[in-house]
PAZAPA-627653 format. One line per 4 residues: number of its first residue (from 0); their letters; for each residue x, z, y of C-alpha. Coordinates in pm, whole numbers, plus 32768, in hexadecimal, padded with zeros to 4 digits. Last residue first. Layout:
# residues N
NUM) A) X Z Y | ...
# end
This chain:
# residues 106
105) LRSP) 7E7A 7F77 8285 | 7E5F 7E1F 82C5 | 7F16 7D2F 8244 | 7FA8 7C05 82CD
101) TRRS) 7F82 7A91 8246 | 8073 79E9 8157 | 7F9B 79A5 8056 | 7FBA 77E7 8058
97) RPSA) 8124 783C 8096 | 816C 78A8 7F39 | 8220 79FD 7F5B | 8348 7A02 7EC7
93) PSLC) 841F 7A0B 802F | 8369 7B5D 803B | 82B5 7BC9 814B | 82CD 7C96 827D
89) TCAT) 8178 7C28 8365 | 80F0 7DB8 831C | 7FD8 7DE9 8426 | 7FC2 7F92 8429
85) YTMI) 7E41 8053 8481 | 7DF3 8171 8585 | 7D18 82A8 85A5 | 7C0A 81CB 84AD
81) RGED) 7ABD 82A4 84D7 | 79D5 830D 83B9 | 78C0 82B3 82FB | 78CF 826C 8110
77) SLEV) 78CF 842A 8148 | 79C7 84C1 8087 | 7A02 8541 7F35 | 7AC3 86E0 7F03
73) WEGT) 7BBD 86F6 7E1E | 7C51 885E 7E11 | 7DAE 888B 7E52 | 7EC0 881B 7F1D
69) PAYC) 8038 890D 7F1E | 808E 8970 80A1 | 8166 88BD 8188 | 8099 88E4 82D3
65) FSCY) 8017 878F 833C | 80A1 869A 8215 | 8004 8752 8128 | 80B9 8778 7FC6
61) PRPP) 8037 86CD 7E91 | 7FA2 8561 7F5E | 7E28 84E3 7F6F | 7DE7 83A8 8022
57) ILVV) 7D6B 8472 80F6 | 7DBF 85DE 812F | 7C9C 86F4 814E | 7D32 880D 8269
53) GCGT) 7CFF 8937 81E6 | 7E10 89CD 827C | 7EBC 8A68 8125 | 7E20 89F0 8007
49) CKIG) 7E09 88B5 808D | 7CDB 87CE 7FF2 | 7CF3 8677 7F43 | 7C56 853F 7FE0
45) MIKG) 7B0E 845B 7EF5 | 7AA7 833A 7F7E | 7996 830C 7E48 | 7912 818A 7DCD
41) NAME) 795C 81A0 7C6F | 7AA2 80E2 7CD9 | 7AD5 81D5 7DC4 | 7B05 82B9 7CDB
37) RFFR) 7C00 8227 7C18 | 7CD4 81F8 7D48 | 7CEE 8341 7DA7 | 7CFE 83B8 7C23
33) EYYP) 7E00 82F6 7C12 | 7ECB 8328 7D58 | 7EC2 848D 7D2B | 7F58 8491 7BDD
29) GLTH) 8072 836D 7BFB | 801B 8248 7C3D | 80ED 81B4 7B32 | 8194 8033 7B7B
25) RFLI) 81B0 7F17 7A83 | 8279 7DEF 7A8B | 8267 7C7B 7A7A | 832A 7BA7 7B57
21) DIHG) 8311 7A34 7B31 | 83D2 7981 7C4B | 8393 780F 7CE5 | 844E 7789 7DC8
17) RVED) 84AD 773F 7F4B | 8593 784A 8019 | 8555 7836 817F | 863B 78D9 828C
13) VPSG) 86B7 775B 831B | 880B 76C8 8289 | 8903 7602 834B | 889A 74BA 83D3
9) GPPR) 88B6 7365 83D7 | 8749 7305 8384 | 86D9 7494 835C | 871B 7544 8229
5) AVEL) 8632 75F4 8145 | 86E5 76AF 803A | 8672 7649 7EFA | 861E 775B 7DA7
1) AM) 8682 7701 7C4E | 85E6 77CE 7B6E
# end
């Protein structure tokens, strides 16, 4: 793989790297995210209920982020709700093709 560092005429390097990198990998989601995404693919939004304080967490996780008790029962949620916050991710890898460099919305 050959990478080329872009330089302005007569100048120093800039922070852009041009090239192509093939990255093949597998990533396991784990038991909580695996079920969450499998259910989403089937049209269901699932959360998991805390055994301590009773809050329903989405995305699901093994321990409650409020009282730190273990979670237990899976709960199907409504497809209606309220957005409390969001994040715009604009930091991209130099390996990302320029044609796909758009911010992600979480």
